[in-house]
MDTraj code that builds the backbone (N, CA, C; nanometers):
import mdtraj as md
import numpy as np

residues = "MET LEU GLU ARG ASP ALA GLY THR ALA GLY GLU PHE SER VAL ARG ALA SER ASP TYR HIS VAL LEU ARG PHE ARG TYR ASP ALA ARG THR VAL VAL ASP ARG GLU GLN ALA ASN ILE ASP VAL PRO ALA LEU ARG PRO GLY GLU GLN VAL GLU VAL ILE ALA ALA GLN MET GLY ASP ASP PRO LEU ARG TYR ALA ARG ALA ILE HIS VAL THR VAL ALA LEU PRO ALA PRO ALA ALA ARG ARG ARG ALA PRO PRO SER ARG ILE ARG PRO PHE ASP ALA ALA GLU ASN ARG LEU PRO PRO GLN GLY ASP LEU SER LEU SER GLY VAL ILE VAL ARG LEU ASP ALA GLY ARG LEU VAL LEU ARG THR ARG THR ALA GLY GLU GLN THR ILE LEU LEU ARG GLN ASP THR ARG TYR LEU ASP ASN GLY GLU LEU THR ALA GLN ALA SER LEU GLN PRO THR MET HIS VAL ASN VAL ARG GLY SER LYS ASN LEU TYR GLY ASP VAL GLU GLY TYR GLN VAL ALA TRP GLY ASP ILE LEU GLU VAL HIS LYS".split()
xyz = np.array([
    [-2.2724, 10.0541, 6.4991],
    [-2.2230, 9.9365, 6.4718],
    [-2.3086, 9.8347, 6.4070],
    [-2.2595, 9.7936, 6.2933],
    [-2.3398, 9.6909, 6.2349],
    [-2.2886, 9.5435, 6.2550],
    [-2.1629, 9.5321, 6.2380],
    [-2.1028, 9.3855, 6.2637],
    [-1.9619, 9.3975, 6.2764],
    [-1.8911, 9.2967, 6.3249],
    [-1.7560, 9.3033, 6.3413],
    [-1.7060, 9.1612, 6.3585],
    [-1.5895, 9.1390, 6.3258],
    [-1.5053, 9.0178, 6.3534],
    [-1.4998, 8.9765, 6.4944],
    [-1.4776, 8.8549, 6.5216],
    [-1.4525, 8.8176, 6.6656],
    [-1.2972, 8.8218, 6.7198],
    [-1.2096, 8.8240, 6.6261],
    [-1.0662, 8.7951, 6.6634],
    [-1.0203, 8.9314, 6.6998],
    [-0.8790, 8.9275, 6.7431],
    [-0.8077, 9.0487, 6.7833],
    [-0.7810, 9.1467, 6.6534],
    [-0.7830, 9.0817, 6.5457],
    [-0.7832, 9.1748, 6.4215],
    [-0.8847, 9.1206, 6.3246],
    [-0.9039, 9.2240, 6.2599],
    [-1.0202, 9.1948, 6.1257],
    [-1.0556, 9.3297, 6.0981],
    [-1.2115, 9.3249, 6.0749],
    [-1.3072, 9.4135, 6.0094],
    [-1.4095, 9.4326, 6.0802],
    [-1.4804, 9.5454, 6.0772],
    [-1.5950, 9.5866, 6.1205],
    [-1.6757, 9.6859, 6.0483],
    [-1.8062, 9.7023, 6.0489],
    [-1.8683, 9.7953, 5.9861],
    [-1.9722, 9.8890, 6.0556],
    [-1.9867, 9.9932, 6.0279],
    [-2.0714, 10.1043, 6.0721],
    [-2.1607, 10.1569, 5.9756],
    [-2.2794, 10.1996, 6.0133],
    [-2.3603, 10.2697, 5.9393],
    [-2.3957, 10.4083, 5.9690],
    [-2.3417, 10.5111, 5.8774],
    [-2.3301, 10.6546, 5.9122],
    [-2.4782, 10.7064, 5.9180],
    [-2.4884, 10.8336, 5.9664],
    [-2.6262, 10.8922, 5.9884],
    [-2.6931, 10.9047, 5.8493],
    [-2.6186, 10.9243, 5.7465],
    [-2.6739, 10.9253, 5.6021],
    [-2.7231, 10.8039, 5.5444],
    [-2.6829, 10.6853, 5.6304],
    [-2.7160, 10.5468, 5.5873],
    [-2.6146, 10.4967, 5.4949],
    [-2.4882, 10.5396, 5.4959],
    [-2.3893, 10.4728, 5.4202],
    [-2.3206, 10.3803, 5.5007],
    [-2.2725, 10.2852, 5.4583],
    [-2.2182, 10.1756, 5.5274],
    [-2.0689, 10.1884, 5.5017],
    [-1.9834, 10.2006, 5.5978],
    [-1.8400, 10.2287, 5.6075],
    [-1.7759, 10.1117, 5.6672],
    [-1.6807, 10.0445, 5.6130],
    [-1.6058, 9.9344, 5.6574],
    [-1.4561, 9.9871, 5.6899],
    [-1.4083, 9.9107, 5.8101],
    [-1.2817, 9.9508, 5.8867],
    [-1.2062, 9.8281, 5.9152],
    [-1.0798, 9.8300, 5.9211],
    [-0.9852, 9.7341, 5.9476],
    [-0.9405, 9.7819, 6.0974],
    [-0.9273, 9.6616, 6.1671],
    [-0.8488, 9.6985, 6.3266],
    [-0.7743, 9.5866, 6.3415],
    [-0.6884, 9.5994, 6.4659],
    [-0.6001, 9.5193, 6.4921],
    [-0.5722, 9.5362, 6.6491],
    [-0.4548, 9.4820, 6.7146],
    [-0.4396, 9.4691, 6.8498],
    [-0.4215, 9.6260, 6.9010],
    [-0.3712, 9.7011, 6.8260],
    [-0.3198, 9.8303, 6.8439],
    [-0.4567, 9.9382, 6.8549],
    [-0.5747, 9.8928, 6.7951],
    [-0.6756, 9.9776, 6.7815],
    [-0.7338, 10.0075, 6.9268],
    [-0.7241, 10.1441, 6.9641],
    [-0.7873, 10.1719, 7.1066],
    [-0.9542, 10.1784, 7.1220],
    [-1.0130, 10.1111, 7.2062],
    [-1.1469, 10.1049, 7.2192],
    [-1.1999, 10.1378, 7.3517],
    [-1.2831, 10.2336, 7.3663],
    [-1.3356, 10.2731, 7.4942],
    [-1.4706, 10.2856, 7.5048],
    [-1.5397, 10.2521, 7.6169],
    [-1.6546, 10.2290, 7.6485],
    [-1.6944, 10.2966, 7.7868],
    [-1.7727, 10.3898, 7.7941],
    [-1.7936, 10.4414, 7.9469],
    [-1.6663, 10.4572, 8.0353],
    [-1.5590, 10.5127, 7.9660],
    [-1.4240, 10.5550, 8.0439],
    [-1.3660, 10.4157, 8.0674],
    [-1.3866, 10.3173, 8.0029],
    [-1.3140, 10.1787, 8.0106],
    [-1.2491, 10.1248, 7.8944],
    [-1.1335, 10.0841, 7.8845],
    [-1.0872, 10.0401, 7.7598],
    [-1.1175, 9.8874, 7.7418],
    [-1.1702, 9.8598, 7.6240],
    [-1.2282, 9.7222, 7.5880],
    [-1.1583, 9.6870, 7.4449],
    [-1.1747, 9.5637, 7.4321],
    [-1.1455, 9.5172, 7.2897],
    [-1.2431, 9.5290, 7.1821],
    [-1.2099, 9.5276, 7.0621],
    [-1.3339, 9.5529, 6.9544],
    [-1.4114, 9.4172, 6.9618],
    [-1.3710, 9.2903, 6.9808],
    [-1.4905, 9.1833, 6.9962],
    [-1.5918, 9.2194, 7.1239],
    [-1.5523, 9.3040, 7.1968],
    [-1.6548, 9.3376, 7.3169],
    [-1.7791, 9.4386, 7.2781],
    [-1.7274, 9.4908, 7.1526],
    [-1.8437, 9.5886, 7.0926],
    [-1.9702, 9.4924, 7.0544],
    [-2.0814, 9.5579, 7.0644],
    [-2.2109, 9.4946, 7.0414],
    [-2.2949, 9.5658, 6.9108],
    [-2.3278, 9.4909, 6.8145],
    [-2.3916, 9.5537, 6.7162],
    [-2.5131, 9.6359, 6.7599],
    [-2.5357, 9.7566, 6.7173],
    [-2.6333, 9.8369, 6.7601],
    [-2.5902, 9.9712, 6.8387],
    [-2.4663, 9.9488, 6.8881],
    [-2.4008, 10.0672, 6.9663],
    [-2.3629, 10.1834, 6.8744],
    [-2.3812, 10.2829, 6.9180],
    [-2.3263, 10.4059, 6.8433],
    [-2.1886, 10.4358, 6.8760],
    [-2.1137, 10.4377, 6.7755],
    [-1.9744, 10.4670, 6.7822],
    [-1.9140, 10.5905, 6.7257],
    [-1.7983, 10.6494, 6.7537],
    [-1.7226, 10.7272, 6.6598],
    [-1.5956, 10.6511, 6.6238],
    [-1.5558, 10.6844, 6.5086],
    [-1.4190, 10.6088, 6.4560],
    [-1.3343, 10.7062, 6.4216],
    [-1.2027, 10.7027, 6.4661],
    [-1.0888, 10.7861, 6.4057],
    [-1.0039, 10.6717, 6.3254],
    [-1.0008, 10.7113, 6.2108],
    [-0.9387, 10.6238, 6.1015],
    [-0.8427, 10.6900, 6.0066],
    [-0.7356, 10.6249, 5.9484],
    [-0.6379, 10.6553, 5.8525],
    [-0.6345, 10.5648, 5.7379],
    [-0.6185, 10.6395, 5.6244],
    [-0.6096, 10.5737, 5.5055],
    [-0.4765, 10.4893, 5.4938],
    [-0.4872, 10.3765, 5.4522],
    [-0.3611, 10.2935, 5.4543],
    [-0.3143, 10.2504, 5.2994],
    [-0.2455, 10.3493, 5.2194],
    [-0.1860, 10.3198, 5.0860],
    [-0.3256, 10.3122, 5.0005],
    [-0.3318, 10.2009, 4.9027],
    [-0.4289, 10.2029, 4.8081],
    [-0.5428, 10.1152, 4.8834],
    [-0.5270, 10.0747, 5.0113],
    [-0.6360, 9.9640, 5.0675],
    [-0.7579, 10.0503, 5.0828],
    [-0.8685, 9.9742, 5.0113],
    [-1.0091, 10.0527, 5.0151],
    [-1.0502, 10.0514, 5.1742],
    [-0.9997, 9.9789, 5.2636],
    [-1.0566, 9.9928, 5.4000],
    [-0.9614, 10.0737, 5.4801],
    [-1.0251, 10.1539, 5.5522],
    [-0.9627, 10.2475, 5.6306],
    [-0.9048, 10.1768, 5.7597],
    [-0.8092, 10.2260, 5.8247],
    [-0.7376, 10.1590, 5.9634],
    [-0.8044, 10.2237, 6.0658],
    [-0.8776, 10.1635, 6.1423],
    [-0.9384, 10.2183, 6.2588],
    [-0.8426, 10.2465, 6.3802],
    [-0.7857, 10.3621, 6.4093],
    [-0.6802, 10.4081, 6.5284],
    [-0.7428, 10.4026, 6.6467],
    [-0.8804, 10.4466, 6.6737],
    [-0.9537, 10.4567, 6.7891],
    [-1.1084, 10.4430, 6.7581],
    [-1.1636, 10.4007, 6.8470],
    [-1.3086, 10.3689, 6.8498],
    [-1.3711, 10.4147, 6.9905],
    [-1.4609, 10.5057, 6.9729],
    [-1.5249, 10.5477, 7.1099],
    [-1.6716, 10.5163, 7.1071],
    [-1.7159, 10.4578, 7.2025],
    [-1.8764, 10.4092, 7.2036],
    [-1.9407, 10.5437, 7.2481],
    [-2.0364, 10.5922, 7.1930],
    [-2.1184, 10.7213, 7.2156],
    [-2.2257, 10.6946, 7.2834],
    [-2.2994, 10.5689, 7.2476],
    [-2.4293, 10.5237, 7.3167],
    [-2.4202, 10.3707, 7.3198],
    [-2.3947, 10.3294, 7.4493],
    [-2.3812, 10.1940, 7.4810],
    [-2.5040, 10.1108, 7.5070],
    [-2.5205, 9.9826, 7.4609],
    [-2.6373, 9.9048, 7.4792],
    [-2.6245, 9.8471, 7.6186],
    [-2.7279, 9.8007, 7.6733],
    [-2.7193, 9.7514, 7.8182],
    [-2.6213, 9.5988, 7.7980],
    [-2.5747, 9.5715, 7.9097],
    [-2.5124, 9.4325, 7.8909],
    [-2.6054, 9.3140, 7.8902],
    [-2.6052, 9.2169, 7.8053],
    [-2.6902, 9.1006, 7.7970],
    [-2.7066, 9.0386, 7.9431],
    [-2.8283, 8.9959, 7.9609],
    [-2.8504, 8.9278, 8.0824],
    [-2.7924, 8.7892, 8.0879],
    [-2.7238, 8.7407, 8.1794],
    [-2.6741, 8.5917, 8.1899],
    [-2.7962, 8.5127, 8.2087],
    [-2.7916, 8.4127, 8.1362],
    [-2.8771, 8.2842, 8.1577],
    [-2.8218, 8.1890, 8.2254],
    [-2.9027, 8.1347, 8.3187],
    [-2.8552, 8.0147, 8.3823],
    [-2.9154, 7.9035, 8.3003],
    [-2.8078, 7.8066, 8.2932],
    [-2.8210, 7.6887, 8.2159],
    [-2.8103, 7.5642, 8.3139],
    [-2.8883, 7.4737, 8.2836],
    [-2.8688, 7.3413, 8.3581],
    [-2.7517, 7.2671, 8.3159],
    [-2.6888, 7.2053, 8.3840],
    [-2.5705, 7.1270, 8.3370],
    [-2.6144, 7.0192, 8.2427],
    [-2.5175, 7.0061, 8.1340],
    [-2.5884, 6.8982, 8.0298],
    [-2.6405, 6.7571, 8.0663],
    [-2.5554, 6.7122, 8.1926],
    [-2.5903, 6.5782, 8.2196],
    [-2.7200, 6.5642, 8.3059],
    [-2.7785, 6.6743, 8.3325],
    [-2.9074, 6.6764, 8.4208],
    [-3.0353, 6.6812, 8.3174],
    [-3.1304, 6.5862, 8.3331],
    [-3.2460, 6.5983, 8.2551],
    [-3.3326, 6.6825, 8.3260],
    [-3.3915, 6.7621, 8.2488],
    [-3.5064, 6.8554, 8.3180],
    [-3.6197, 6.8551, 8.2092],
    [-3.7408, 6.8594, 8.2754],
    [-3.8761, 6.8568, 8.1980],
    [-3.8796, 6.9917, 8.0799],
    [-3.9502, 6.9635, 7.9663],
    [-3.9825, 7.0516, 7.9006],
    [-4.0306, 7.1889, 7.9435],
    [-4.0065, 7.3000, 7.9299],
    [-4.0490, 7.4233, 7.9936],
    [-4.0972, 7.5048, 7.8647],
    [-4.2227, 7.5192, 7.8503],
    [-4.2884, 7.6012, 7.7463],
    [-4.2396, 7.7400, 7.7229],
    [-4.2175, 7.8178, 7.8623],
    [-4.1824, 7.9529, 7.8501],
    [-4.0382, 7.9569, 7.7927],
    [-3.9460, 7.8616, 7.8290],
    [-3.8115, 7.8779, 7.7890],
    [-3.8016, 7.8390, 7.6390],
    [-3.8656, 7.7220, 7.5935],
    [-3.8636, 7.6788, 7.4579],
    [-3.9865, 7.7012, 7.3757],
    [-4.0094, 7.8411, 7.3489],
    [-4.1542, 7.8789, 7.3045],
    [-4.1962, 7.8083, 7.1914],
    [-4.1035, 7.7789, 7.0760],
    [-4.1450, 7.7001, 6.9583],
    [-4.0396, 7.5787, 6.9644],
    [-4.0713, 7.4588, 7.0216],
    [-4.0117, 7.3551, 6.9987],
    [-4.0106, 7.3077, 6.8482],
    [-3.8907, 7.2520, 6.8064],
    [-3.9053, 7.1736, 6.6687],
    [-4.0242, 7.0694, 6.6710],
    [-4.0903, 7.0846, 6.5736],
    [-4.1937, 6.9785, 6.5401],
    [-4.1589, 6.8695, 6.4643],
    [-4.0888, 6.9153, 6.3450],
    [-4.0635, 6.8054, 6.2440],
    [-4.1844, 6.7618, 6.1464],
    [-4.1269, 6.7174, 6.0217],
    [-4.2321, 6.6938, 5.9256],
    [-4.2222, 6.5505, 5.8778],
    [-4.1237, 6.4697, 5.9396],
    [-4.1080, 6.3242, 5.9299],
    [-4.1299, 6.2367, 6.0453],
    [-4.1773, 6.1244, 6.0192],
    [-4.2068, 6.0237, 6.1279],
    [-4.1434, 5.8931, 6.0871],
    [-4.0286, 5.8329, 6.1478],
    [-3.9731, 5.7052, 6.1034],
    [-3.9950, 5.6163, 6.2233],
    [-4.0226, 5.4891, 6.1922],
    [-4.0211, 5.3916, 6.2819],
    [-3.9363, 5.2605, 6.2351],
    [-3.8740, 5.2145, 6.3327],
    [-3.7923, 5.1097, 6.2959],
    [-3.7022, 5.0453, 6.4160],
    [-3.5895, 4.9679, 6.3815],
    [-3.5144, 4.8904, 6.4901],
    [-3.3840, 4.9807, 6.4718],
    [-3.3276, 5.0080, 6.5962],
    [-3.1851, 5.0584, 6.6052],
    [-3.0844, 4.9585, 6.5554],
    [-3.0124, 5.0004, 6.4624],
    [-2.8954, 4.9030, 6.4251],
    [-2.7666, 4.9357, 6.4960],
    [-2.7337, 5.0724, 6.4803],
    [-2.6105, 5.1227, 6.5385],
    [-2.6436, 5.2427, 6.6047],
    [-2.5446, 5.2793, 6.7175],
    [-2.5647, 5.3944, 6.7925],
    [-2.4243, 5.4607, 6.7911],
    [-2.3829, 5.5746, 6.7305],
    [-2.2542, 5.6449, 6.7368],
    [-2.2810, 5.7675, 6.8099],
    [-2.1665, 5.8433, 6.8244],
    [-2.1765, 5.9665, 6.8946],
    [-2.2562, 6.0705, 6.8069],
    [-2.3816, 6.1019, 6.8474],
    [-2.4549, 6.2117, 6.7741],
    [-2.5438, 6.1557, 6.6594],
    [-2.5502, 6.0299, 6.6518],
    [-2.6246, 5.9812, 6.5484],
    [-2.6592, 5.8261, 6.5647],
    [-2.7772, 5.7857, 6.5196],
    [-2.8185, 5.6434, 6.5123],
    [-2.8577, 5.6012, 6.3930],
    [-2.8484, 5.4822, 6.3491],
    [-2.8716, 5.4223, 6.2387],
    [-3.0016, 5.3134, 6.2530],
    [-3.1096, 5.3653, 6.1753],
    [-3.2484, 5.2874, 6.2264],
    [-3.2662, 5.2173, 6.0953],
    [-3.3207, 5.0906, 6.1200],
    [-3.3540, 5.0170, 5.9829],
    [-3.4937, 5.0075, 5.9861],
    [-3.5546, 5.0491, 5.8842],
    [-3.7164, 5.0851, 5.8524],
    [-3.7443, 4.9919, 5.7477],
    [-3.8778, 4.9480, 5.7462],
    [-3.9294, 4.8557, 5.6356],
    [-3.9378, 4.9137, 5.4953],
    [-3.9634, 5.0343, 5.5066],
    [-3.9759, 5.0998, 5.3689],
    [-3.8697, 5.1545, 5.3189],
    [-3.7695, 5.2224, 5.3965],
    [-3.6365, 5.2929, 5.3318],
    [-3.5240, 5.2298, 5.3758],
    [-3.5098, 5.1049, 5.4369],
    [-3.4029, 5.0356, 5.4602],
    [-3.3288, 5.1108, 5.5857],
    [-3.1828, 5.1318, 5.5766],
    [-3.1219, 5.1698, 5.6911],
    [-3.1421, 5.3352, 5.6649],
    [-3.1580, 5.4018, 5.7621],
    [-3.1540, 5.5395, 5.7713],
    [-3.0783, 5.6051, 5.8854],
    [-2.9792, 5.7114, 5.8501],
    [-2.9071, 5.7537, 5.9569],
    [-2.9712, 5.8862, 5.9952],
    [-2.9841, 5.8898, 6.1328],
    [-3.0371, 6.0047, 6.1901],
    [-2.9621, 6.0964, 6.2784],
    [-2.9335, 6.2093, 6.2784],
    [-2.8468, 6.2861, 6.3482],
    [-2.9346, 6.3322, 6.4798],
    [-2.8585, 6.3067, 6.5708],
    [-2.9289, 6.3456, 6.7108],
    [-2.8674, 6.4921, 6.7553],
    [-2.9540, 6.5733, 6.7809],
    [-2.9265, 6.7166, 6.8362],
    [-2.9019, 6.7146, 6.9760],
    [-2.8307, 6.8182, 7.0058],
    [-2.8313, 6.8679, 7.1523],
    [-2.9766, 6.8631, 7.2312],
    [-3.0732, 6.9147, 7.1404],
    [-3.2146, 6.9415, 7.2309],
    [-3.3028, 6.8223, 7.1792],
    [-3.2552, 6.6991, 7.1176],
    [-3.3429, 6.5930, 7.1036],
    [-3.4132, 6.5400, 7.2245],
    [-3.5122, 6.5202, 7.2267],
    [-3.5980, 6.4400, 7.3612],
    [-3.6051, 6.3160, 7.3412],
    [-3.5691, 6.2359, 7.4428],
    [-3.6070, 6.0930, 7.4397],
    [-3.7120, 6.0604, 7.5553],
    [-3.7784, 5.9715, 7.4908],
    [-3.9083, 5.9420, 7.5747],
    [-3.9153, 5.7816, 7.6003],
    [-3.9257, 5.7248, 7.7213],
    [-3.9342, 5.5953, 7.7228],
    [-4.0750, 5.5877, 7.8070],
    [-4.1698, 5.5163, 7.7459],
    [-4.3108, 5.5249, 7.7839],
    [-4.3676, 5.6486, 7.8173],
    [-4.3508, 5.7423, 7.7490],
    [-4.4108, 5.8717, 7.7694],
    [-4.3217, 5.9520, 7.8605],
    [-4.2304, 5.9071, 7.9443],
    [-4.1344, 5.9812, 8.0306],
    [-4.0097, 6.0227, 7.9742],
    [-3.9660, 6.1579, 8.0123],
    [-3.8465, 6.1897, 7.9647],
    [-3.7332, 6.1219, 8.0340],
    [-3.6221, 6.0821, 7.9531],
    [-3.5199, 6.0091, 7.9948],
    [-3.3847, 6.0651, 7.9257],
    [-3.2747, 5.9883, 7.9353],
    [-3.1431, 6.0229, 7.8776],
    [-3.1213, 5.9552, 7.7495],
    [-3.0416, 6.0029, 7.6661],
    [-2.9907, 5.9431, 7.5446],
    [-2.9282, 5.7901, 7.5897],
    [-2.8685, 5.7866, 7.6897],
    [-2.7907, 5.6609, 7.7346],
    [-2.8840, 5.5478, 7.7499],
    [-3.0364, 5.5768, 7.7556],
    [-3.1017, 5.4649, 7.7511],
    [-3.1394, 5.3902, 7.6277],
    [-3.0913, 5.4649, 7.5205],
    [-3.1118, 5.3913, 7.3857],
    [-3.0000, 5.2691, 7.3739],
    [-3.0749, 5.1634, 7.3161],
    [-2.9835, 5.0522, 7.2960],
    [-3.0090, 4.9840, 7.1532],
    [-2.9003, 4.9221, 7.0917],
    [-2.9170, 4.8714, 6.9650],
    [-3.0336, 4.7537, 6.9760],
    [-3.1016, 4.7170, 6.8829],
    [-3.2316, 4.6325, 6.8717],
    [-3.3465, 4.6875, 6.9263],
    [-3.3506, 4.8233, 6.9820],
    [-3.4736, 4.8647, 7.0130],
    [-3.5562, 4.9222, 6.9212],
    [-3.6955, 4.9096, 6.9321],
    [-3.7790, 4.9576, 6.8187],
    [-3.8347, 5.0860, 6.8859],
    [-3.7938, 5.1853, 6.8028],
    [-3.8374, 5.3333, 6.8234],
    [-3.8934, 5.3873, 6.7353],
    [-3.9639, 5.5225, 6.7792],
    [-4.0384, 5.6058, 6.6769],
    [-3.9631, 5.7369, 6.6803],
    [-3.9129, 5.7816, 6.5599],
    [-3.8412, 5.9116, 6.5559],
    [-3.9145, 6.0073, 6.4956],
    [-3.9474, 6.1317, 6.5424],
    [-4.0026, 6.2565, 6.4703],
    [-3.8768, 6.3398, 6.4543],
    [-3.8616, 6.4089, 6.3222],
    [-3.7599, 6.4840, 6.2903],
    [-3.7859, 6.5513, 6.1514],
    [-3.6971, 6.6085, 6.0955],
    [-3.7014, 6.6649, 5.9727],
    [-3.5474, 6.6708, 5.8908],
    [-3.5552, 6.7087, 5.7854],
    [-3.4279, 6.7368, 5.7055],
    [-3.3649, 6.8582, 5.7156],
    [-3.2458, 6.8668, 5.7471],
    [-3.1634, 6.9998, 5.7621],
    [-3.1340, 7.0441, 5.6193],
    [-3.0576, 7.1617, 5.6066],
    [-3.0273, 7.2213, 5.4974],
    [-2.9337, 7.1349, 5.4026],
    [-2.8644, 7.0321, 5.4693],
    [-2.7657, 6.9549, 5.3809],
    [-2.8364, 6.8266, 5.3440],
    [-2.9598, 6.7961, 5.3725],
    [-3.0455, 6.6787, 5.3391],
    [-3.0436, 6.5651, 5.4276],
    [-2.9693, 6.5906, 5.5619],
    [-2.9710, 6.4867, 5.6513],
    [-3.0828, 6.4912, 5.7449],
    [-3.1428, 6.3710, 5.7973],
    [-3.2431, 6.3744, 5.8827],
    [-3.1936, 6.4025, 6.0315],
    [-3.2612, 6.5082, 6.0987],
    [-3.2266, 6.5394, 6.2156],
    [-3.3544, 6.4785, 6.3072],
    [-3.3181, 6.4050, 6.4259],
    [-3.4086, 6.3691, 6.5267],
    [-3.4364, 6.4602, 6.6156],
    [-3.5882, 6.5099, 6.6263],
    [-3.6109, 6.6050, 6.7356],
    [-3.6618, 6.5294, 6.8684],
    [-3.7069, 6.4106, 6.8351],
    [-3.7743, 6.3210, 6.9469],
    [-3.7769, 6.1976, 6.9240],
    [-3.7105, 6.1072, 6.9857],
    [-3.7155, 5.9593, 6.9807],
    [-3.7916, 5.8879, 7.1110],
    [-3.8894, 5.8213, 7.0723],
    [-3.9755, 5.7669, 7.1537],
    [-3.9811, 5.6079, 7.1431],
    [-4.0024, 5.5370, 7.2726],
    [-3.9953, 5.3832, 7.2691],
    [-4.0946, 5.3436, 7.3909],
    [-4.1254, 5.2158, 7.3841],
    [-4.1987, 5.1868, 7.5088],
    [-4.3124, 5.0679, 7.4672],
    [-4.3920, 5.0270, 7.5628],
    [-4.4777, 4.9300, 7.5451],
    [-4.6191, 4.9743, 7.4833],
    [-4.6896, 4.9199, 7.4194],
    [-4.8090, 4.9534, 7.3794],
    [-4.9160, 4.9221, 7.4656],
    [-4.9994, 4.9994, 7.5007],
    [-5.0995, 4.9879, 7.6150],
    [-5.2147, 4.9058, 7.5589],
    [-5.2721, 4.8245, 7.6477],
    [-5.3734, 4.7479, 7.6215],
    [-5.5053, 4.8239, 7.6302],
    [-5.5998, 4.7924, 7.5394],
    [-5.7190, 4.8762, 7.5577],
    [-5.8246, 4.7899, 7.6565],
    [-5.8571, 4.8797, 7.7412],
    [-5.9558, 4.8197, 7.8499],
    [-6.1044, 4.8493, 7.8074],
    [-6.1824, 4.7437, 7.8252],
    [-6.3205, 4.7625, 7.7777],
    [-6.4068, 4.7814, 7.8904],
])
top = md.Topology()
chain = top.add_chain()
for i, resn in enumerate(residues, 1):
    res = top.add_residue(resn, chain, resSeq=i)
    for name in ("N", "CA", "C"):
        top.add_atom(name, md.element.get_by_symbol(name[0]), res)
traj = md.Trajectory(xyz[None], top)
């Protein structure tokens, strides 16, 4: 199994032992079994070895899959425990092996806060819209805090990068007091 659509009807592809890729059409009547249990096509995982019983349907180049039998099943993916989105948790290097670093650093005053974005007024670029991601980190005086702590007229520093569409995404928003130098 190479790939498959996620719905109850669609297409999937398999690679034969001679490395030819074959595409099939399926629907809710297609019978699928894995380890003596009936499943649906969306439950198939890429990488599983399958046998397909198919029929030619008129002039359609795709064959209709009547039955799919999983001959070599992959182990079920392990369920990951996730913290509730409202709970703030510290950065875990083992869980987030490569956190986004960003190649932009912007500093300015927050003009507006919307759902998922903030508008920052900078000295050089004027107003700049920054998209806030689900994994954006918020630091108040160096301590991890929630997005709700952001307020208009706050002076912040944003580390981020441009995405594929040219929009700036914020990876980290930091604010706080400047420490005095002790001599």
